[in-house]
C-alpha positions in Angstrom: 85.3 -232.7 -20.6 81.7 -232.6 -21.7 79.0 -231.8 -19.1 77.8 -234.9 -17.4 74.8 -236.5 -19.1 72.7 -239.1 -17.2 71.3 -242.0 -19.1 69.0 -244.6 -17.5 67.5 -247.9 -18.6 68.1 -249.1 -22.1 70.0 -245.9 -23.0 72.5 -246.5 -20.2 73.5 -249.9 -21.7 75.4 -248.0 -24.3 77.9 -247.1 -21.6 78.4 -250.9 -20.9 79.5 -251.5 -24.5 81.5 -248.3 -24.7 83.4 -249.2 -21.5 83.9 -252.8 -22.6 85.3 -251.8 -26.0 87.7 -249.3 -24.4 88.9 -251.8 -21.9 89.4 -254.6 -24.4 91.2 -252.2 -26.8 93.8 -251.5 -24.0 94.7 -255.2 -23.9 97.9 -256.2 -25.7 96.1 -258.9 -27.7 93.0 -256.7 -28.6 90.7 -257.9 -31.4 88.9 -254.6 -31.7 91.7 -251.9 -31.3 89.0 -249.3 -30.7 91.1 -246.3 -29.7 88.2 -243.9 -30.1 86.2 -245.6 -27.3 88.7 -244.6 -24.6 88.9 -241.1 -26.0 85.1 -240.7 -25.8 85.2 -242.0 -22.2 87.6 -239.3 -21.3 85.2 -236.7 -22.6 82.0 -237.7 -20.9 81.3 -237.7 -17.1 79.7 -240.9 -16.1 79.8 -243.3 -13.1 81.2 -246.4 -14.8 82.3 -248.2 -11.7 78.8 -249.2 -10.7 78.3 -250.9 -14.1 81.0 -253.5 -13.2 82.2 -254.3 -16.6 84.8 -257.1 -16.0 87.5 -258.6 -18.1 85.4 -261.4 -19.6 82.5 -259.2 -20.4 84.8 -256.7 -22.1 86.4 -259.5 -24.2 83.0 -261.0 -25.1 81.5 -257.7 -26.2 84.6 -256.9 -28.3 84.5 -260.2 -30.0 80.9 -259.7 -30.8 81.6 -256.2 -32.2 84.6 -257.5 -34.2 82.6 -260.1 -36.0 79.9 -257.5 -36.9 82.6 -255.2 -38.2 83.9 -258.1 -40.4 80.5 -258.9 -41.8 79.9 -255.2 -42.5 83.3 -254.8 -44.2 82.7 -257.9 -46.3 79.3 -256.6 -47.4 80.8 -253.3 -48.5 83.6 -255.2 -50.4 80.9 -257.0 -52.3 78.7 -254.0 -52.7 80.7 -250.8 -53.3 77.5 -248.7 -53.5 76.3 -250.1 -50.1 74.0 -248.3 -47.7 74.8 -249.1 -44.0 72.2 -248.6 -41.3 73.4 -248.9 -37.7 70.4 -249.3 -35.4 70.8 -248.1 -31.8 74.4 -247.0 -32.5 74.9 -245.5 -29.1 78.5 -244.1 -28.8 80.0 -246.9 -30.9 82.7 -246.0 -33.4 81.9 -248.7 -36.0 81.9 -246.3 -38.9 85.5 -245.3 -38.1 86.6 -248.9 -37.4 85.2 -250.1 -40.7 86.4 -247.0 -42.5 84.1 -247.4 -45.6 85.0 -245.7 -48.9 83.5 -242.4 -49.6 80.7 -243.6 -51.9 79.2 -245.7 -49.1 76.3 -244.0 -47.3 76.3 -244.7 -43.6 73.4 -243.9 -41.2 73.7 -244.1 -37.4 70.3 -244.1 -35.6 69.5 -243.6 -31.9 67.4 -241.7 -29.4 67.6 -237.9 -29.8 69.6 -237.4 -26.5 72.1 -240.1 -27.5 72.6 -238.5 -30.9 73.0 -235.1 -29.3 75.9 -236.4 -27.3 77.3 -238.3 -30.2 77.4 -235.1 -32.3 79.7 -233.6 -29.6 82.2 -236.5 -29.4 82.4 -237.7 -33.0 83.2 -236.0 -36.3 80.8 -236.3 -39.3 82.8 -237.6 -42.3 81.6 -237.5 -45.9 78.8 -239.9 -46.6 77.9 -240.2 -42.9 74.7 -239.1 -41.2 73.3 -239.3 -37.7 69.5 -239.7 -37.3 67.7 -238.9 -34.1 64.7 -241.1 -33.3 63.5 -244.3 -31.7 64.1 -247.3 -33.9 60.6 -248.6 -33.2 59.2 -245.3 -34.7 58.6 -244.8 -38.4 59.5 -241.2 -39.4 63.3 -241.6 -39.1 63.2 -244.2 -41.9 62.1 -241.5 -44.3 65.6 -240.0 -44.0 67.3 -243.1 -45.3 68.5 -243.6 -48.8 66.8 -246.5 -50.5 68.5 -246.8 -53.9 71.1 -249.5 -53.1 71.8 -252.7 -51.2 71.7 -252.2 -47.4 73.7 -253.7 -44.6 71.7 -253.3 -41.4 73.5 -253.8 -38.0 72.0 -253.9 -34.5 74.3 -254.6 -31.6 73.0 -255.0 -28.1 69.7 -253.4 -29.1 67.0 -255.8 -30.4 66.8 -258.0 -27.2 65.5 -254.9 -25.3 62.5 -254.4 -27.7 59.1 -256.0 -27.1 58.7 -259.3 -29.0 56.2 -257.9 -31.5 58.4 -254.8 -32.2 61.3 -256.7 -33.7 59.6 -258.5 -36.7 57.6 -255.3 -37.3 60.8 -253.3 -37.5 62.5 -255.8 -39.7 59.6 -255.9 -42.1 59.7 -252.1 -42.5 63.5 -252.2 -43.1 63.5 -255.0 -45.7 60.6 -253.3 -47.4 62.6 -250.0 -47.7 65.6 -251.5 -49.6 65.8 -253.5 -52.8 68.2 -256.1 -51.2 70.7 -256.5 -48.4 71.6 -258.2 -45.2 70.8 -257.7 -41.5 73.1 -258.8 -38.7 72.5 -258.7 -34.9 73.0 -260.5 -31.6 70.2 -262.5 -30.0 69.7 -264.7 -26.9 67.5 -267.6 -26.0 64.6 -267.4 -23.6 66.8 -269.0 -21.0 69.6 -266.5 -21.6 67.4 -263.4 -21.5 66.2 -264.5 -18.0 69.7 -265.2 -16.8 71.1 -261.9 -18.2 68.7 -260.0 -16.0 71.0 -261.0 -13.2 74.1 -259.7 -14.9 75.4 -256.9 -12.5 76.1 -254.5 -15.3 72.6 -254.8 -16.9 70.9 -254.8 -13.5 72.7 -251.5 -12.6 71.0 -249.9 -15.6 67.5 -251.2 -14.8 67.1 -252.3 -18.5 65.0 -255.4 -19.2 65.6 -257.9 -22.0 62.3 -258.9 -23.6 62.9 -260.4 -27.1 64.4 -263.9 -27.4 65.4 -266.2 -30.3 65.1 -269.9 -29.6 64.8 -270.8 -33.3 66.3 -268.5 -36.0 63.9 -270.0 -38.5 61.0 -268.5 -36.7 62.1 -265.1 -37.8 62.1 -266.2 -41.4 58.5 -267.2 -41.0 57.6 -263.9 -39.4 59.5 -261.8 -41.9 59.3 -263.9 -45.1 61.8 -261.8 -47.0 64.6 -263.0 -44.7 66.8 -266.0 -45.3 69.3 -267.1 -42.7 72.9 -267.0 -43.9 74.9 -267.5 -40.7 74.2 -268.6 -37.2 77.4 -268.0 -35.2 77.5 -269.3 -31.7 81.0 -270.8 -31.2 84.2 -269.5 -29.6 87.4 -270.5 -31.2 90.6 -271.4 -29.3 92.2 -268.0 -29.6 89.1 -266.3 -28.3 88.7 -268.8 -25.4 92.3 -268.3 -24.4 91.7 -264.7 -23.6 89.0 -265.5 -21.0 89.4 -266.2 -17.3 89.9 -269.9 -16.4 86.4 -270.4 -14.8 84.7 -268.8 -17.8 86.8 -270.7 -20.3 86.0 -274.0 -18.6 82.3 -273.2 -18.5 82.2 -272.3 -22.2 84.2 -275.4 -23.2 81.7 -277.5 -21.3 78.7 -275.9 -22.9 80.2 -276.3 -26.4 80.2 -280.0 -25.9 76.4 -280.0 -26.1 73.6 -278.1 -27.7 72.9 -275.7 -24.8 75.6 -273.2 -25.7 74.2 -272.4 -29.2 70.8 -271.7 -27.7 72.2 -269.2 -25.2 73.7 -266.5 -27.3 74.4 -266.1 -31.0 75.1 -263.7 -33.8 72.7 -264.0 -36.7 73.0 -262.8 -40.3 70.1 -262.9 -42.7 69.9 -262.0 -46.4 66.8 -260.3 -48.0 
């Protein structure tokens, strides 16, 4: 057991995703199968009960992570010399779930105190580096390789940034690499307001600030980006894993255009 470390605000949201991935991976029909998440939970002392991560939230977060894993693995298959940059990695075990070949260089970036804890609970395989720093800062980017195509991932991170910080960050990233892709989750203006009432997010005190109502707007703010995929649908297998009330609500929303404006996973090429 590691000494208890207290995170607050945006940092504490990493515990929501960690708990969700551990819970979903214990389910017999798990998409994610993240056995490391539960092991990390056993090593750190935190009050997870107050975060109130329920069944449906665990399934939703795991499905989000699973698709980002698939996009990352697909990019590596197409680019064996890939550089992977995981923004705001928290205590996520994506590098171990994807298990890239040795020649892939993988960089996980987060706040110094998060990285300090991460170094205690995760090994550091060949080709993997943890970088301490705020993603809205600039100096951490100097430690990244820049001689190959990059896959940039941000999960549960960008919505907490200020609206002007996101395009500025993306412009710096796409200017650092010759080519690549960036994938992340985003929410509409309506959804960001509603998510402030989510019990888990409210417990952390974190505030969602950045919203995406039109994915094309980001292309205009960051001209190097070209939208490749806008994913906002739940398939039948995924819906079947949710509770009846949530399943009915999502099916109703998918009949119209509102659902796609609420939450989505976006993938851009540059």
